[in-house]
Structures are given as structure tokens and as C-alpha cells.
C-alpha positions in Angstrom: -15.1 97.7 -5.1 -14.8 96.9 -1.4 -11.8 98.1 0.5 -9.3 95.2 1.1 -9.2 94.1 4.7 -5.5 93.3 4.5 -2.7 94.7 2.5 -0.4 92.2 0.8 1.6 90.8 3.7 4.3 88.2 3.7 5.7 88.7 7.2 5.2 86.4 10.2 1.5 85.6 11.0 2.2 86.8 14.6 2.3 90.4 13.3 -0.5 90.2 10.8 -3.2 91.5 13.1 -3.2 93.4 16.4 -5.0 90.8 18.4 -2.3 88.1 17.8 0.7 89.6 19.7 -1.2 91.5 22.3 -3.5 88.6 23.3 -0.7 86.2 23.5 1.8 88.4 25.3 -0.9 90.0 27.5 -2.1 86.6 28.7 1.4 85.4 29.3 2.1 88.5 31.3 -1.1 88.1 33.3 0.1 84.7 34.4 3.7 85.7 35.0 2.9 88.9 36.9 0.8 87.0 39.4 3.5 84.3 39.7 5.8 87.1 40.7 3.2 88.8 42.9 2.5 85.8 45.2 6.1 85.6 46.6 6.1 89.4 46.8 3.0 89.3 48.9 4.5 86.7 51.1 7.7 88.8 51.5 9.9 86.3 49.8 10.7 88.4 46.7 11.8 92.0 46.2 11.2 93.9 42.9 13.4 96.7 41.7 10.3 98.8 41.4 9.8 102.3 42.8 6.3 101.1 43.7 5.6 99.3 46.9 4.7 95.7 46.2 0.9 96.1 46.3 1.1 99.1 43.9 3.3 97.2 41.5 0.6 94.4 41.4 -2.3 96.9 41.0 -0.5 98.9 38.3 0.5 95.9 36.2 -3.0 94.5 36.2 -4.7 97.9 35.4 -2.0 99.5 33.2 0.1 96.6 32.0 -2.2 93.6 31.3 -5.5 95.5 30.5 -4.0 98.0 27.9 -2.5 95.1 26.0 -5.8 93.4 25.6 -7.7 96.6 24.9 -5.1 97.4 22.2 -5.5 94.0 20.6 -9.2 94.5 20.5 -9.1 98.0 19.1 -6.5 97.2 16.4 -8.8 94.4 15.3 -12.1 96.3 15.6 -11.2 99.6 14.1 -10.5 98.3 10.5 -14.0 96.7 10.7 -15.5 100.1 11.9 -13.7 102.3 9.3 -12.9 100.1 6.3 -9.3 101.1 6.7 -6.3 98.8 6.6 -5.1 97.3 9.9 -1.8 97.9 11.6 0.6 95.2 10.6 4.3 94.2 10.5 6.9 96.7 11.7 4.4 99.4 13.0 2.7 96.6 15.0 6.0 95.3 16.3 6.9 98.9 17.4 3.8 99.0 19.5 4.5 95.6 21.0 8.1 96.7 21.9 6.8 99.9 23.4 4.4 97.9 25.7 7.2 95.5 26.7 9.5 98.4 27.4 6.9 99.8 29.8 6.7 96.5 31.7 10.5 96.4 32.1 10.7 100.1 33.0 8.1 99.7 35.8 9.7 96.6 37.2 13.2 98.3 37.3 11.9 101.8 38.1 13.9 102.0 41.3 17.1 101.6 39.2 16.2 103.9 36.2 14.2 106.5 38.2 10.4 106.9 38.5 10.3 109.8 36.0 11.9 107.7 33.3 9.7 104.8 34.1 6.6 107.0 34.0 7.5 108.4 30.5 8.3 105.0 29.0 5.3 103.3 30.5 2.9 106.2 29.8 3.9 106.5 26.2 2.2 103.3 25.2 -1.4 104.1 26.1 -1.0 107.7 24.7 0.3 106.3 21.4 -2.5 103.8 21.2 -5.1 106.4 22.0 -3.7 108.8 19.4 -3.5 106.1 16.7 -7.0 104.9 17.4 -8.4 108.5 17.3 -6.7 109.2 14.0 -8.1 106.0 12.4 -11.6 106.7 13.6 -11.6 110.3 12.6 -10.0 109.7 9.2 -12.5 106.8 8.7 -15.3 109.2 9.8 -16.6 106.6 12.2 -17.8 109.2 14.7 -20.1 107.0 16.8 -17.2 104.9 18.0 -15.2 107.9 19.3 -16.9 107.4 22.6 -14.8 104.3 23.2 -11.7 106.5 23.4 -12.9 108.5 26.4 -12.4 105.7 29.0 -9.2 104.9 27.2 -8.0 108.5 27.7 -9.1 108.3 31.3 -7.1 105.1 31.7 -4.0 106.9 30.3 -4.4 109.8 32.6 -4.9 107.5 35.6 -1.7 105.7 34.7 0.2 109.0 34.7 -1.4 110.0 38.0 -0.5 106.6 39.5 3.2 107.2 39.0 3.0 110.7 40.4 0.8 109.7 43.3 2.9 106.7 44.3 6.1 108.8 44.2 4.7 111.8 46.1 2.6 109.9 48.7 4.4 106.5 48.9 1.3 104.6 47.7 -1.4 105.0 45.1 -5.0 106.0 46.1 -7.2 108.0 43.8 -5.4 106.8 40.7 -6.0 103.1 41.4 -9.8 103.8 41.7 -9.7 106.0 38.6 -8.1 103.2 36.6 -10.6 100.7 37.9 -13.5 103.1 37.0 -12.2 103.5 33.4 -11.9 99.7 33.0 -15.5 99.2 34.2 -16.9 101.9 31.9 -15.0 100.2 29.0 -16.6 96.9 29.9 -20.0 98.6 30.2 -19.6 100.1 26.7 -18.1 97.2 24.9 -19.7 94.4 26.8 -23.1 96.0 26.5 -22.8 95.8 22.8 -21.3 92.4 22.2 -23.0 90.3 24.9 -26.6 90.9 23.7 -25.4 90.7 20.1 -23.6 87.3 20.4 -26.4 86.0 22.6 -29.1 86.9 20.1 -27.1 85.2 17.3 -26.8 82.0 19.2 -30.4 81.9 20.5 -31.8 82.6 17.0 -29.8 79.6 15.7 -29.9 77.2 18.7 -32.6 78.0 21.2 -35.5 80.1 19.7 -37.6 82.0 22.2 -37.0 85.1 24.3 -34.2 87.3 22.9 -32.0 89.9 24.6 -33.4 93.4 24.7 -31.8 95.7 22.1 -29.4 98.5 23.1 -31.5 101.5 24.1 -32.1 104.4 26.4 -32.0 102.2 29.5 -28.5 101.0 28.5 -27.3 104.6 28.0 -28.7 105.7 31.3 -27.1 102.7 33.1 -23.7 103.5 31.7 -24.1 107.2 32.6 -25.2 106.4 36.1 -22.3 103.9 36.5 -19.8 106.4 35.2 -21.1 109.1 37.6 -21.1 106.7 40.6 -17.6 105.4 39.8 -16.4 109.0 39.5 -17.8 109.9 42.9 -16.3 106.8 44.4 -12.9 107.7 42.8 -12.6 111.1 44.5 -14.8 110.5 47.6 -14.6 106.8 48.4 -16.0 107.2 52.0 -18.8 109.5 51.2 -22.3 108.2 51.7 -23.5 109.9 48.6 -20.9 107.8 46.7 -22.3 104.7 48.4 -25.9 105.6 47.3 -24.8 106.2 43.7 -22.9 102.9 43.6 -26.0 101.1 44.9 -28.1 102.6 42.2 -25.5 101.8 39.6 -25.4 98.2 40.9 -29.2 97.8 40.5 -29.1 99.3 37.0 -26.3 97.0 35.9 -28.0 93.9 37.4 -31.3 94.8 35.7 -29.4 95.5 32.4 -27.7 92.0 32.6 -31.1 90.3 33.3 -32.5 91.7 30.0 -29.9 89.8 28.0 -31.4 86.3 28.4 -28.2 84.8 29.8 -30.1 82.0 31.6 -31.0 80.7 28.2 -27.4 80.1 27.1 -26.4 77.3 29.5 -25.6 75.0 26.6 -22.9 77.2 25.2 -20.0 78.1 27.5 -18.6 80.6 24.9 -21.8 82.7 25.3 -22.5 81.9 28.9 -19.1 83.1 30.1 -19.8 86.6 28.8 -22.9 86.8 31.1 -21.1 85.3 34.1 -18.1 87.7 33.6 -20.4 90.7 33.4 -22.2 89.7 36.6 -19.1 90.7 38.5 -19.8 94.4 37.5 -23.1 94.7 39.6 -21.6 92.5 42.3 -18.5 94.7 42.5 -20.5 97.9 42.5 -22.8 96.5 45.3 -19.9 95.4 47.4 -18.3 98.9 47.1 -21.5 100.5 48.1 -22.0 98.2 51.2 -18.3 98.7 52.2 -18.9 102.5 52.4 -21.9 102.1 54.7 -20.7 99.1 56.7 -16.8 99.1 56.5 -16.5 96.8 59.4 -18.6 94.1 57.7 -17.5 94.4 54.1 -13.8 95.3 53.4 -13.2 97.8 50.6 -10.9 95.2 48.9 -13.9 92.9 48.3 -15.5 95.4 45.8 -12.1 96.3 44.2 -11.3 92.6 43.5 -14.8 91.9 42.2 -14.4 94.7 39.7 -10.7 93.9 39.0 -10.0 90.2 39.2 -13.6 89.3 38.5 -15.0 91.7 35.9 -11.8 92.7 34.1 -10.2 89.3 34.3 -13.2 87.2 33.3 -14.5 89.5 30.6 -11.1 90.0 28.9 -10.5 86.2 28.9 -14.0 85.6 27.5 -13.6 88.2 24.7 -10.1 87.1 23.9 -11.2 83.5 23.5 -14.1 84.3 21.2 -12.1 86.8 19.1 -9.2 84.4 18.7 -11.4 81.6 17.5 -13.3 83.8 15.1 -10.4 85.7 13.6 -8.1 82.7 13.1 -10.7 80.7 11.3 -11.6 78.3 14.1 -15.1 77.1 14.9 -16.9 79.3 17.5 -17.1 76.5 20.0 -15.7 76.1 23.5 -13.9 72.8 23.9 -12.9 71.2 27.2 -9.8 73.4 27.4 -11.8 76.7 27.0 -14.3 75.5 29.6 -11.5 74.8 32.0 -10.0 78.3 31.7 -13.4 79.9 32.1 -14.0 78.0 35.3 -10.5 78.9 36.5 -10.9 82.6 36.0 -14.4 82.6 37.6 -12.9 80.7 40.6 -10.0 83.2 40.8 -12.4 86.1 40.9 -14.7 84.5 43.5 -11.8 83.4 45.8 -10.2 86.8 45.6 -13.4 88.4 46.9 -13.6 85.7 49.6 -10.0 86.5 50.6 -11.1 90.1 51.5 -13.3 88.6 54.1 -11.0 85.7 55.1 -7.5 87.1 54.9 -5.8 83.8 54.5 -2.6 83.2 52.5 -4.0 79.8 51.4 -7.1 81.5 49.9 -5.0 84.1 48.1 -2.6 81.5 46.9 -5.5 79.4 45.6 -7.0 82.4 43.8 -3.6 83.2 42.3 -3.1 79.6 41.1 -6.6 79.7 39.5 -5.7 83.0 37.7 -2.4 81.6 36.5 -4.1 78.4 35.3 -6.7 80.5 33.4 -4.2 82.7 31.5 -1.4 80.2 31.1 -4.1 77.9 29.8 -5.2 80.4 27.3 -1.7 80.6 26.0 -1.3 76.9 25.7 -4.7 76.4 24.0 -4.6 79.3 21.6 -0.9 80.0 21.2 -0.6 78.0 18.0 -3.6 79.8 16.5 -2.2 83.2 17.4 1.2 82.5 15.8 0.3 80.7 12.6 -1.7 81.7 9.5 -5.5 81.8 9.6 -7.1 78.4 9.1 -8.7 78.0 5.7 
């Protein structure tokens, strides 16, 4: 007899599976935080945060928005991996409240004290990592334990961010460490799902060349990228770091080229995965060039390619697909989904451009595209995320 995927549950559909509250609230927060950030950047709004404005923005993208989406994905994937029952109802609500408490604590950290804000904010990722580790170990799903390593690094980077910002006045190493953890997560998870979803679609819709299966080259690419990102984290101006980032960029670009993305032009739901992942080699390459030629390529270009581009576009792409599949909708991108995909790609591209052309108009346009993408996700999928699964 198979293990039931869901226990008898009669509560609100919103709390029936982890992806529902975290995708909805995470996307809403992605839009809201940038709406707040734009007037902060222009000097028209002051937060009550102990962080300087730029650190608040970086922190809430890396350690506010991203953990919400990763948690939604993990709470949905782990029951599939282990055959164990998912987190639902009050335990899931407790996790949501803990995440929300972190967002409030960081915003008002100047009032409550940086130590209290660090404890409240940091407890969420630590709780998620501990809960995920327990489920994977009890379910004896050893091969997926590796996903928890970048999650643990992200949690450590969050703690370091609070300490570094307090002791030095602004974050430095911790912002790069958080970015590195995010890119390794994308390399691990994206490297599994992109060729898999692409293969499924091509076999059905466009027979011919298929994505190369996951193999030693993928493992080597991830390892090289992790080493390069680690070197950049602690020695961002070192030429050896620049060389490692260049090698990582080449490996990731070659890896992406093996997944037959050019054959998926007719399906935006698959194509967006490839376009989002393309920001990874682009970002690694820009970081490398900025180390060797800082006058020509600002460091912010690579950071925003990896952050706004890779993290933003990949999470939106995965959220859209997971929401459609797990709520009983057809795996097909309508006009609304196509719009938010274009918007997030535009946001990432313009934010890279803004590093070269420091114009408020470019930054505002990038921000508006980002808000349109994530507010659009909420408008398009909000009903599906808050109502019972379609039959």
C-alpha cells in the first residue's frame, strides 16, 4: 500500500501545502520590497532598519524573498523524495509567521535592536534547514542531503550579514556569500529540472536532439562554480578569483548549451528556464571581467546579473510551473505568464545596464519591471494558490 501523499485535512487550502503561502507571500514581498526600495534609493523614504538602505535592499532579496521561495519548494519536494507526509495546517502557519516576523524585525531593527532582529530573522532559515534535514534523514533520502549544504551556507551568510553590517557599517563578505549560496542552489536544482522538463516537452512536442543527461561534466561544473564563488566571496579583487570565475562561466555556458534550449521556442514555460539560467554564466563572466578591468565593468553588473537576473528569473519560472502543476492546472503559459516572464527578464537586463549607465530612470524602469513581474504572478496565480486543487 502506497504512503498517502496528504493526511486528512479540512483546513484552508492556503495552508494545505508549503508552496501555497510561501509562493504567494514571497512574490508579494518581492514586489513590495522593491516599491519601498525605489524611494529609499532616491532618498525620499527612511526605514527604521539598523541596516543602511542598500544593505536592507540586498538583505531582503537574499535573505527575505529567496528563503521564502526555497522553503516553498523544499516543503513541496521533500514529501515526493521521502514518501513522508507534508507540513500542513498549524505547523505550516507557524513557519509563515516566523518568516513574516523576520521581515518586520529587520525593517524595525533600529527600534528593537540589531541583536533581537538577527535572532528573529535568523531563526527562520535555521528552522527550515533543521526540519528539512530531519525529513530527509528519517526518509533515508540520502542523495538529496546535498541540497541542504547551500541552504546552510545561506543561513550562515544571513547571520554574518547582521554582524558585519553592525560592526563595519555595511555588509561586504556576507552579501557575496549569500549570492554564492543562491547560485549554487540554482546550479544544483536548475541543473536537474531544466533538462528534465525540456526532455519531457521535446519528446512530446518536438522530437529530435534531447538534453544531455546529468553526468560528470555537470558535477564538475557545479564544483568549479562553487570554488570560484568561494574565492570571489573572500578575495573579490584577486586575479586568481577572476580566472576561476571565467572558467566557471565557460563551464556553465557549455552546460546550458547541452540542454537544447534553442529547440523550446514554442513553449514559454520551458524556454524561460533556459533564459533564466543564462544569467548564471553571464553573471560569472561579468564578475570575472570586473576583477581584471574594474574601470570598464563595474562590480555591480555581475552582482545584479546573478541576483536580479538569475535568482529573480529562475525563481519566478519555477514558481509558475510548480503552481500550475500542483494546483491541477494545465502546464501551459498563457498571455499573463508570458508577460511576467518578459518583465522579469527585462528587469534583470536593465539592472545590469544600470551598472554601466547609473541613471535613476534606468533603475526606476528596472524596478517597475520587477514589480510588474511579481505583482503579476500574485494576480495571475493568487486564486490557484488560495483555493482547493482543481479536479
